[in-house]
N, C-alpha and C positions, 0 to 999 in steps of 0.2 A: 507494497499501502503506499510506502513513503516512497517508493522506486516512482511513483505519480506524480498524485499526491504531496500539499504541503500545507499542516493542516497549521496556521496561525494563532499562537497559545495552547495548543498539544499540552505545553506542562504542564502551565499554570494552570489549566482546566483539570488535567488529569490529580496535581497535587492535591486540584482544593478539595474532587471528590472521594479521592483517597482519605481523607482527613476525616471530610462524613459519614466513611463507612463503616460504622460498627463489628462487621467478620471483621474488615483490615485490623483494627482494633484489638482486635484480644492476638495480635498475635504479633504488632509493631509501636502500640502505643507503648510509654514510657509511664511506670506507677510515678504516683501521687509523693513526690519532696518536697522538708522543704529545712531549710536554714536554720544548720544547728544550732541544738540548744547551746545553754552554758549550759556546765557540772549542776551537781543537785550540792545543796548549803552542808549536808553530811558530807561530800567527801572530801572538801574543801578548809571546813570550821577542824579543827585538833577536838580528839578526843577521845576516853579509854575507851575500849575492848570492849565489842559488844554494846556502845551505849546505843548508836545504832541502829544493830544489824547484830544476828549471832542464829547460835544450830540449835536446832530444839533436837536432844537426845530421851527428854523421859514425855513428850508429851503427843497432839497435844490434851488439853485437860481441857476440859467444858464447862463452862459459868454457866450455872444455873439461874433466871429473874424470877426475881421470889421478888414483890412491894416497893419493888424501883429501884433494885440494889442488885446485881447478879453474885451471887450462894458461889460454895464448890466445900461440898463435900469429903474429912479424910479423916477415916476410921469413923471414931463416935463425936467429933465435930463439924460443925458448922463455922465457915468460917465467910467471912465477907470476900468479895472479892479483891482491897482493901488486903483484908488481913494476909487471903489467898501470895499477893505475893510479896507480900514484906518477911513470911515464913520461908517460901521460897528465894529469895533474896540474902537471910540467913544461911540457911543448906548450904548455898553458898558459897558462904562467906566461911563455912565448917571445911566441908568438902576441899574446898582454896587454901587453907592456911598453913594445914598442919609445916614445921617446919623441915626441909632439908639440907639445912647446915647453914655451921655459922658464919656471918659476917664477916667478921673481922676474928685473928689472932689474938687480940685485947680481951682479958681474960674478964676487966671491966666492961665489955661491952655485952652483952646482951642480945641483941640484937639476933636478927635470923632471918632468911630467906625462905621466900615464901614458895608451889606456883602461881599465888597473885602475883607475885612478882613479876613471872613474866609477862601476865595479861596487861596490869596498869603501871609495875613499876614501881609496885610500891606493898602495902599489905594493902585488904577489902575494904581495911574496916578505918585507913587513916583517914582525911581530911583532907579533898585534892588543894593543891596549892595556888595562892592570889602569884599575879603573872612576875616577874621583877624579871622581863628582858628589859628593859630600861632604866633600870634600880641602881642608884646603889652602891655597890653591899660591901660594911661596917665589916671588922677583921672578927669582932666578936662574933657573926651570924655569918659562920660559914655553910652554914647547913642550906640559905637560901643562893647559895655563889653555888648549888650544886643542882642546884632550883634552875637560876637563870640559866646555866650551861644548857638543860633539856630542854629550855625552851628556844635559846636562844636557835637550837643545833634546825627543833622541830619547825619555827619559823624564817631560817635559811633553805631547810631540805623541803620546805610544801612551800618554797620562791619557784626556787628553778623546777624542782617535778611540778605541781602542779602548771604549767605555760609550756609544759612537753602534752599534757591529757587535752589542753583547752583548744591545741591545730590544731586546723578547721582542713583535713586535706581535699573537701570536699562542704554539697550544701553549705557556700559560700555566699548566694544569694538565693530572697526572701521570695519563692516561686506561688504559681496564684491556687487561692485557697478552696477546700471545697466548703461547698453549701449546701445548707436542706435544700432533699425533693435532689439534689444529683441522682445520676442514675450513674453507680462505677461495676466494675466488675471486679470478684473476692475471688485474692492469685490459690494458690491450693496447692502444692507440692506438690502430690501423690494424685493429680489429674492434670488430661493432657488441657491450653490453650480455652480448647470451642465447649468444654463442660466444667468451664467456671461459673458458677454463682454472677448474679444478676442482682441487682441491691438498692434498696435508693435511703437516698441520706435521710436522717428522722429527727438526726440532731449533733452539737457537734464541743468536742468538746478541747480547749482550750491550755495548753503551759504557762510561764509560770511568767515568759517571754510577751503571753500575749497574740500566740501563736496557733490553729489548729493544728494538735498533737493523730490525736484518732475522734472516731467517729464508733453511734451508733448506727445500724445497718439495718436493713424489713427487708426481710426477703422471705418466700413462697412458704416454706420451715417457719417461718420465727422473728424472732431480732437477736439481735446482740452486737457486742461492738467491736472493732478493727482497729489498729496502728496503719495513718496514712500510709504507709508505704508498702503498707500488704495494699488498695488497690489502684486500682486507672478509672478512669474516670470518660463516661462516652461521649462521642461525640454527638448526643441526640438534647434537643431541650424542646419543652411542654411549648 
């Protein structure tokens, strides 16, 4: 056909039709993306081990609602949620406080190293130290110097390390956001693109940076919540 005819603007017309083709979108469209979010505060601020996360070796413990408060039964005792949490904390301190070795060879030094020292750097029942990084430490208070060294190391390390974490090799520019009533395809790694489910956006969720990061979807089988990078916006308008 090209040997006999020349269609003016054929490439532009073809690209326009392909862009509006729903079937073509299943194979060639890009997944929704957005500018990379900032690191959560829990990852950039100092804190003791397991303050923001942990590993559960003994649960989960089911709390029973009763008269507006959560309760938990332990043998013959009925504890409130606060009492139960306090009991677990005390048990944790008992398990992680047995002495492992003397802290020094000084016969007048009765301190010792416990498993808690390897988790938080001190005994589990010790009071957290205030920030001494900018304070001039007198010689009479050498214990503050130790805390200052530890705190200064954290600030120096976090400044260097966190800047490496926040390097944005992709997703540097904001993209068009999904909105309510948009039709999308839901990526399924176990199915071919022709079998991916179609859904409609019914609600959007914004991150702390006021950018949509996830949406609620309605499909023929029900509703679900998905991150935007698992979705392809279809070139269809009502």
